[in-house]
C-alpha positions in Angstrom: 0.0 0.2 0.0 3.2 2.2 0.6 4.4 1.6 -3.0 1.0 2.8 -4.1 0.9 5.6 -2.2 4.1 6.8 -3.2 3.1 6.2 -7.0 0.2 8.3 -6.8 2.0 11.2 -5.2 0.3 11.3 -1.8 2.0 13.6 0.4 4.9 12.6 2.6 3.0 13.9 5.9 0.4 11.5 5.3 2.9 8.6 4.5 4.7 9.5 7.9 1.5 9.6 10.1 0.1 6.1 8.7 3.4 4.8 9.0 3.9 6.0 12.7 0.3 4.4 13.0 1.5 1.0 11.9 -0.7 0.9 8.9 2.3 1.5 6.2 6.0 0.7 5.9 8.3 3.5 6.7 8.9 6.4 4.1 12.5 5.2 3.8 11.6 1.4 3.4 9.1 2.9 0.6 11.9 4.7 -1.2 14.5 1.4 -1.0 11.7 -0.6 -2.4 11.1 1.6 -5.4 15.2 1.6 -6.2 15.4 -1.9 -5.9 12.5 -2.6 -8.3 14.0 0.0 -10.8 17.2 -1.5 -10.5 15.8 -5.0 -11.1 13.6 -3.7 -14.3 16.4 -2.0 -15.8 18.6 -5.0 -15.7 15.4 -7.2 -17.3 15.2 -4.1 -19.7 18.9 -4.3 -21.0 18.7 -8.4 -21.4 15.6 -8.1 -23.8 17.5 -5.3 -25.7 20.5 -7.7 -26.1 18.6 -10.0 -27.3 16.5 -8.0 -29.8 13.5 -9.7 -29.1 12.1 -6.6 -27.9 10.3 -3.9 -29.2 9.7 -0.1 -27.2 7.5 2.6 -27.9 7.0 5.9 -26.3 3.5 7.5 -25.7 3.6 11.3 -24.8 0.8 12.5 -27.1 -0.8 15.2 -25.2 -1.7 17.4 -27.9 -5.2 19.8 -26.8 -7.0 20.7 -30.2 -8.8 24.1 -29.0 -11.3 24.8 -31.8 -13.9 27.5 -31.3 -17.3 26.0 -32.0 -20.9 27.3 -31.5 -22.8 25.9 -29.1 -25.4 23.5 -29.8 -28.1 25.4 -28.4 -27.8 28.2 -30.9 -28.7 25.7 -33.9 -32.1 25.4 -35.9 -31.6 22.4 -38.0 -29.2 19.6 -37.3 -27.4 20.3 -40.4 -26.4 23.8 -38.8 -24.5 22.1 -35.8 -21.2 21.1 -35.5 -20.7 17.4 -34.7 
């Protein structure tokens, strides 16, 4: 649960309070877990790259198309309204 809280950007103070209450592991253990998992995944990715049996894709498609369109309430017929 601590790993999920860290990955969803829960504030450190909240994690510390929950850890002090005994509901989570400590913040330093969460950091160690993230570091350990990152190292393991890095090793696995490097092995896959050397076998040439893997393909990687980068998805960073964040485009906002801001086009001004008249609201539907001003349309008198279906053919005048933007779809």
